[in-house]
C-alpha positions in Angstrom: -0.1 0.0 -0.1 1.5 3.4 -1.0 2.1 5.8 1.8 1.2 9.4 1.6 4.2 11.8 1.7 4.2 13.9 5.0 4.5 17.1 3.2 1.0 17.1 1.8 -0.5 15.9 5.1 1.3 18.7 7.0 0.2 21.3 4.4 -3.4 20.2 4.6 -3.3 20.2 8.4 -1.7 23.7 8.4 -4.4 25.0 5.8 -7.2 23.8 8.2 -5.7 25.1 11.3 -5.1 28.5 9.5 -8.7 28.6 8.3 -10.0 27.9 11.8 -8.0 30.8 13.1 -9.2 33.5 10.6 -12.9 32.3 10.2 -15.3 35.1 11.3 -17.1 34.5 14.5 -20.7 35.3 15.3 -21.3 38.8 16.8 -22.5 38.1 20.3 -26.2 38.8 20.8 -27.3 42.0 22.3 -28.2 41.9 26.0 -31.2 43.3 27.7 -29.5 46.3 28.9 -27.9 47.1 25.3 -31.3 46.6 23.7 -32.8 48.8 26.3 -30.4 51.7 25.7 -30.7 51.1 21.9 -34.6 50.8 21.6 -36.2 52.1 24.8 -34.1 54.8 26.4 -34.9 57.5 23.8 -38.5 57.6 25.1 -38.3 55.9 28.5 -35.0 57.2 29.5 -32.0 55.4 30.6 -33.4 54.8 34.0 -36.8 53.7 32.6 -38.8 56.4 34.2 -40.3 57.9 31.1 -38.2 60.9 30.7 -36.2 60.1 27.6 -35.0 62.7 25.0 -38.2 62.1 22.9 -40.6 62.3 25.9 -41.4 65.9 25.4 -42.3 65.6 21.7 -44.6 62.7 22.1 -48.5 63.1 22.4 -48.4 60.9 25.5 -45.8 60.6 28.1 -43.9 57.2 28.0 -44.7 54.8 30.8 -42.5 54.8 33.9 -41.2 51.3 33.4 -39.8 51.1 36.9 -43.4 50.9 38.3 -44.9 48.2 36.2 -44.9 45.6 39.1 -46.3 48.2 41.6 -49.1 48.9 39.2 -49.9 45.3 39.0 -50.3 44.4 42.6 -46.5 43.8 43.2 -46.2 41.2 40.4 -44.1 42.0 37.3 -46.3 41.4 34.3 -43.6 39.8 32.1 -46.1 38.3 29.5 -47.8 41.6 29.0 -44.5 43.6 28.8 -43.2 41.1 26.2 -46.4 41.3 24.2 -46.1 45.1 24.2 -42.5 45.2 23.2 -43.2 42.7 20.4 -46.0 45.0 19.1 -49.3 43.5 20.0 -51.8 46.1 19.8 -54.8 46.9 22.1 -58.1 45.1 21.2 -59.1 48.2 19.2 -56.0 47.9 17.1 -54.3 51.0 18.4 -51.1 51.4 20.4 -48.8 54.3 21.1 -45.6 52.4 21.4 -44.1 51.2 18.1 -43.4 47.5 17.5 -39.9 46.3 18.3 -40.5 42.7 17.4 -38.6 42.6 14.1 -35.6 44.3 15.7 -35.4 41.6 18.4 -35.7 38.5 16.0 -32.9 35.9 16.1 -32.1 32.8 18.2 -35.1 31.3 19.9 -35.7 29.6 23.2 -38.8 27.7 24.6 -40.2 30.3 27.1 -43.1 29.8 29.5 -44.7 33.1 30.3 -46.6 31.6 33.3 -49.3 29.9 31.3 -47.7 26.5 31.3 -47.0 26.6 27.7 -43.3 26.7 26.4 -43.5 28.9 23.3 -40.6 29.6 21.0 -39.6 33.2 21.8 -36.7 35.4 20.7 -34.0 35.3 23.3 -33.5 39.0 23.1 -37.1 39.6 23.7 -36.8 37.7 26.9 -33.6 39.3 28.0 -35.2 42.7 27.4 -38.2 41.9 29.5 -36.0 40.5 32.2 -34.0 43.7 32.2 -37.0 45.8 32.7 -38.0 43.4 35.5 -34.6 44.2 37.2 -35.3 47.9 37.2 -38.6 47.6 39.1 -38.8 49.6 42.2 
């Protein structure tokens, strides 16, 4: 049986190793705080209290996101928050807040919003809602 000369084997191994070193890596996903700053802070403010730079030009003052749990009997309404961020409108079809769903699409996870049903949900949407939960007073 003929043997393969060591030079081609070494050259192939070197090429594979070099390719692995220069292959582009995926950009890490945004985190909840980064998405909040990018998509929410202009209206709700960096602190989430509703005093962002756009607040004065809006017809209605943005919600104070630090008081969502307080306004819901002490329980953070994560499912409603996620639906609002995603862009689900009120029953009459209106909403003041724009939809951010398409901006948060990407990798999914199975998420149970408290109804016992694990639903495929964008990771960034969950991270953003969890960040808003962490800023509750």
